[in-house]
C-alpha positions as CSV (number, residue, x, y, z in Angstrom):
1,M,-27.0,33.3,36.2
2,R,-25.9,36.7,34.7
3,R,-27.8,37.9,31.6
4,G,-26.3,39.9,28.8
5,L,-22.9,41.0,28.4
6,G,-21.1,42.3,31.5
7,Q,-18.5,45.1,31.3
8,E,-15.4,43.3,30.6
9,D,-17.1,41.2,28.1
10,K,-18.0,44.3,26.4
11,L,-14.1,45.4,26.3
12,H,-13.2,41.9,25.0
13,K,-15.8,42.1,22.1
14,K,-14.8,45.6,21.2
15,F,-11.3,44.9,21.3
16,G,-11.6,41.8,19.6
17,A,-13.6,43.5,16.5
18,L,-10.6,45.9,16.7
19,M,-7.8,43.1,16.2
20,K,-9.8,41.5,13.6
21,R,-10.0,44.6,11.7
22,Y,-6.0,45.7,11.9
23,S,-5.6,41.7,11.0
24,S,-7.7,41.9,7.9
25,L,-6.0,45.3,6.8
26,N,-2.5,43.8,7.2
27,Q,-1.9,46.5,10.1
28,L,-1.1,44.0,13.0
29,N,2.5,43.5,13.5
30,S,2.1,39.9,15.6
31,V,3.2,36.8,14.4
32,W,0.2,35.3,16.4
33,Y,-2.5,36.7,18.9
34,S,-5.3,35.0,20.5
35,Y,-8.0,35.6,23.4
36,D,-8.0,33.1,26.3
37,A,-11.6,32.1,27.0
38,S,-10.7,30.3,30.2
39,G,-12.7,32.5,32.3
40,E,-15.7,32.5,30.5
41,N,-19.1,30.8,31.9
42,R,-19.8,27.2,31.2
43,D,-21.6,24.4,32.4
44,L,-20.1,21.9,35.2
45,G,-19.2,19.3,32.7
46,T,-17.5,21.4,30.2
47,G,-15.4,23.1,33.2
48,A,-14.4,19.6,34.5
49,L,-13.3,18.4,31.1
50,L,-11.3,21.4,30.4
51,K,-9.4,21.2,34.0
52,A,-8.6,17.3,33.2
53,K,-7.1,18.6,29.6
54,G,-4.9,21.1,31.8
55,L,-6.5,24.4,31.8
56,R,-5.3,26.3,34.6
57,P,-6.9,29.7,36.0
58,G,-5.0,33.1,35.9
59,K,-3.9,33.3,32.0
60,S,-4.5,36.7,30.6
61,D,-7.6,37.8,28.5
62,Y,-5.2,38.2,25.3
63,E,-2.0,37.1,24.4
64,F,0.4,38.5,21.4
65,K,3.5,37.0,20.1
66,I,6.0,39.0,18.2
67,V,9.7,38.2,17.1
68,N,12.4,40.9,17.3
69,N,15.8,40.0,16.3
70,S,14.8,36.3,16.1
71,I,13.7,36.4,19.7
72,A,10.1,35.7,20.3
73,E,8.3,38.0,23.0
74,H,4.9,37.6,24.6
75,I,2.8,40.5,25.5
76,Y,-0.2,39.8,27.8
77,I,-3.0,41.9,28.1
78,E,-5.8,41.4,30.9
79,F,-8.8,43.6,30.5
80,K,-10.3,44.8,34.1
81,T,-13.4,47.1,34.4
82,E,-12.5,50.6,36.2
83,K,-12.6,48.9,39.6
84,G,-12.1,45.4,38.8
85,K,-9.3,43.5,40.6
86,Q,-7.3,40.7,39.8
87,S,-7.7,37.1,41.2
88,D,-5.0,35.5,42.9
89,S,-4.4,33.2,39.9
90,Q,-4.2,36.1,37.7
91,K,-1.6,37.8,40.3
92,A,0.5,34.6,40.1
93,F,0.3,34.6,36.3
94,E,1.5,38.3,36.4
95,E,4.6,37.3,38.6
96,T,5.5,34.4,36.5
97,C,5.4,36.8,33.3
98,Y,7.6,39.4,35.0
99,A,9.9,36.4,36.4
100,S,10.6,35.4,32.9
101,N,10.8,38.7,31.2
102,E,7.5,38.5,29.5
103,H,5.4,41.7,29.2
104,Y,2.0,41.7,31.4
105,Y,-0.3,44.6,31.2
106,I,-3.8,45.5,32.9
107,A,-5.8,47.4,30.6
108,R,-9.2,49.4,31.9
109,S,-10.1,50.7,28.4
110,V,-9.8,49.7,24.7
111,P,-7.8,52.5,24.2
112,Q,-5.3,51.7,26.9
113,A,-4.9,48.2,25.4
114,L,-4.2,50.0,21.8
115,E,-1.4,52.3,23.5
116,I,0.2,49.1,24.8
117,L,0.2,47.7,21.2
118,T,1.5,50.8,19.9
119,K,4.4,50.8,22.5
120,H,5.3,47.5,21.4
121,K,5.0,48.2,17.8
122,I,2.1,45.5,17.2
123,I,-0.2,48.0,15.5
124,K,1.8,49.6,12.5
C-alpha cells in the first residue's frame, strides 16, 4: 500500500484548493465543477459497491460545466505527472469527448490547468 500523497494527488490537492478559493471570491465562471474520485484507492468492498452502482473507469479528474449562448459546454481536465500516461479507459473517454465536441485536456501542472480555464473564460 502506498504511503502519503503521490505526485498526481499533490496536483489535485493544489488545484482543488485554488478552485475553492476562486469560487469563494466569486471568480469562477463555471455553472458547476467537480473532482471525480473514481480513481482513488479504496477497499475491495467499496470498489465493488461503486461498480455495482455504475461507476466506470476513465473519466477525467475534473469536470467544468459552463453555458455559452444557452448552450452547455463541458471541459474535462485530466492531471498527469510529467511522465504519467493515460490508461486505455482514459483514452477511450477522451475519444468520446472529442466525438461529442466536448473539451478534454491533459494538464501536467497546476499552471497549465489554469491556462486551460483562462482559455475557456472559466477564471474571471
